[in-house]
C-alpha positions in Angstrom: 129.8 184.1 284.3 129.9 180.4 285.2 132.7 178.5 283.5 131.8 176.2 280.6 131.3 172.8 282.1 133.8 170.1 281.2 130.9 167.6 280.8 127.2 167.8 280.4 125.7 167.2 283.9 122.1 166.2 283.3 119.5 166.7 286.0 119.6 163.6 288.1 117.1 160.8 287.3 114.6 160.3 290.1 116.3 157.1 291.3 119.5 158.9 291.9 118.1 161.8 293.8 119.1 162.3 297.4 116.4 162.2 300.1 114.4 165.4 299.8 112.2 164.9 302.8 114.1 167.5 305.0 116.2 169.8 302.9 117.6 173.0 304.4 116.2 176.1 302.8 118.4 179.1 301.9 116.1 181.9 300.9 117.5 185.0 299.2 115.8 188.0 297.6 117.7 188.1 294.3 119.3 184.7 293.6 117.9 181.9 291.4 120.0 178.8 291.0 119.6 176.3 288.1 120.6 172.7 287.6 124.2 172.2 286.5 125.2 175.7 287.4 127.6 176.5 290.2 126.9 179.4 292.6 129.6 180.8 294.9 128.2 181.8 298.3 129.6 183.6 301.3 127.8 182.4 304.4 127.9 184.9 307.3 124.5 184.8 309.2 124.5 182.6 312.3 121.6 180.5 311.1 123.2 179.8 307.7 126.5 179.1 309.3 124.8 176.4 311.3 123.0 175.2 308.2 126.3 174.8 306.4 128.0 173.2 309.3 125.3 170.5 309.5 125.3 170.0 305.7 129.1 169.4 305.5 129.4 167.5 308.8 130.2 163.7 308.7 126.9 162.1 307.8 125.5 165.3 306.3 124.3 165.0 302.7 125.7 168.4 301.6 122.3 169.4 300.1 120.8 172.9 300.3 117.8 174.3 298.4 118.1 177.8 297.1 114.7 179.6 297.4 113.6 183.0 296.2 112.0 185.3 298.8 108.7 186.8 297.7 108.1 190.6 297.7 107.6 192.0 301.2 110.2 189.7 302.7 111.9 192.7 304.5 109.2 192.8 307.1 109.9 189.3 308.4 113.4 188.5 307.1 114.6 187.1 310.4 111.5 185.0 310.9 109.9 183.0 308.2 109.1 185.2 305.1 107.2 183.7 302.2 109.2 182.0 299.5 108.4 180.9 296.0 107.4 177.2 296.1 109.7 176.2 293.3 113.4 175.9 294.4 116.6 174.4 293.1 118.4 171.8 295.2 122.1 171.9 295.1 125.1 170.0 296.4 128.0 171.7 298.2 131.0 170.9 295.9 133.6 172.5 298.2 133.7 174.7 301.2 136.1 176.7 303.3 135.5 177.6 306.9 137.0 180.9 307.8 138.7 181.8 311.1 135.6 183.8 312.2 133.3 180.9 311.6 131.9 182.1 308.2 132.0 179.9 305.1 132.8 180.2 301.5 131.3 177.5 299.4 130.4 176.4 295.9 126.9 175.0 295.4 126.0 173.1 292.2 122.3 172.9 291.4 121.0 169.5 290.4 117.2 169.3 290.8 114.2 171.5 290.2 111.8 170.9 293.1 108.6 172.0 294.6 107.9 172.7 298.3 105.5 170.1 299.7 105.5 171.4 303.2 107.8 173.3 305.5 108.7 171.6 308.7 108.1 173.3 312.1 111.3 174.6 313.5 112.8 172.2 316.0 114.2 173.5 319.2 117.8 174.5 318.7 117.7 174.5 314.9 118.2 178.0 313.6 117.4 177.5 309.9 114.3 176.4 307.9 113.9 172.9 306.3 111.2 171.5 304.0 109.9 168.4 302.4 110.5 168.8 298.6 109.5 166.8 295.6 111.3 166.9 292.2 109.5 168.6 289.3 108.6 166.3 286.5 109.6 167.8 283.2 108.5 167.0 279.6 110.6 164.4 277.9 112.1 166.1 274.8 114.7 164.6 272.6 117.7 166.8 271.8 117.0 166.5 268.0 113.7 168.1 268.6 115.4 171.2 270.0 118.0 171.5 267.2 116.1 174.4 265.5 116.0 176.3 268.8 119.7 175.7 269.4 120.5 177.0 265.9 118.4 180.1 266.6 120.4 180.6 269.8 123.7 180.2 267.9 122.5 182.7 265.3 122.0 185.3 268.0 125.6 185.1 269.1 127.3 184.2 265.8 130.7 185.9 265.5 129.8 187.0 262.0 126.6 189.0 262.0 124.9 187.8 265.2 122.9 190.6 266.8 124.3 189.7 270.2 127.8 188.9 268.9 129.3 191.9 270.7 127.5 191.5 274.0 129.4 190.8 277.1 130.4 187.1 277.3 129.4 186.3 273.7 132.5 184.3 273.1 131.8 182.1 276.2 128.2 181.7 275.0 129.5 180.3 271.7 131.7 177.9 273.7 128.7 176.7 275.6 126.6 176.3 272.5 129.4 174.2 270.9 129.8 172.0 274.0 127.9 168.7 274.7 125.6 170.5 277.1 121.9 169.7 276.1 119.9 172.6 274.9 117.7 172.8 278.0 120.9 173.1 280.0 122.2 175.8 277.6 118.9 177.7 278.2 119.4 177.5 282.0 123.1 178.6 281.6 122.0 181.6 279.6 119.3 182.5 282.1 121.7 182.2 285.1 124.5 184.2 283.5 122.8 186.8 281.2 119.4 187.7 282.7 119.0 190.3 285.3 115.2 190.0 285.8 114.9 187.8 288.9 111.2 187.2 288.3 112.0 185.9 284.8 114.7 183.6 286.1 112.2 182.2 288.7 109.6 181.6 285.9 112.2 179.8 283.9 113.2 177.6 286.9 109.5 176.7 287.5 108.7 176.0 283.8 108.5 172.2 283.4 107.8 172.3 279.6 111.3 172.2 278.2 110.3 173.5 274.8 108.4 176.4 276.3 111.4 177.2 278.6 113.8 177.3 275.7 111.4 179.5 273.7 111.0 181.8 276.7 114.8 182.1 276.8 115.0 182.9 273.1 112.3 185.5 273.5 114.2 187.2 276.4 117.4 187.2 274.4 115.7 188.7 271.3 114.3 191.5 273.6 117.9 192.4 274.4 118.8 193.0 270.8 117.4 196.6 270.5 119.4 197.8 273.6 122.6 196.4 272.0 121.8 198.3 268.8 120.7 201.6 270.4 123.2 201.7 273.2 126.6 200.7 271.6 128.3 201.6 274.9 126.9 198.3 276.2 128.7 196.3 273.6 
């Protein structure tokens, strides 16, 4: 699981966004990144080694957009398989170049974005880039999500919470007690607890914050029966 953040990193206001006119795309079949969350990556394919080298080079903006490959990607993986149009842009927080040219890096998401258009591949560039635009989300005050946050807390409450004995419940309680806003808590839960990649992608793409939090609550409530009928999972 991702560590509990030491501060609540909001999604960046539009005026603080980096240039999204030519962001490198890193498509994977089973990974969905969310704002605020940190994803460790091991980069070993030549095209993505080149992508990382360009991103961390002097003058590079250290930005990479994580994209989800659509079903059927296996047929054209080394070409340009279809991706979901909603991506998460992240910043490379740290990187390590290994002796064989591979990289280990930490990528922190910061912006939900939609693909406007993918650029033609320039000669000599091995990886894909795209023009992206940030998604506009509903403006919801934290006080308006207080009931939903309490319902989340009740699910994982140490005394009587139906998910209190699930893996990582103690860390979930720490997150719920942190200053992280509730929409960020929902993203953290989706990133760390949900295995359904399709659900994760729908949550990433949902711009209605209230609906996204309710979707997260619904998915967590669906986990309760398995925790009750399969105690070995506790």
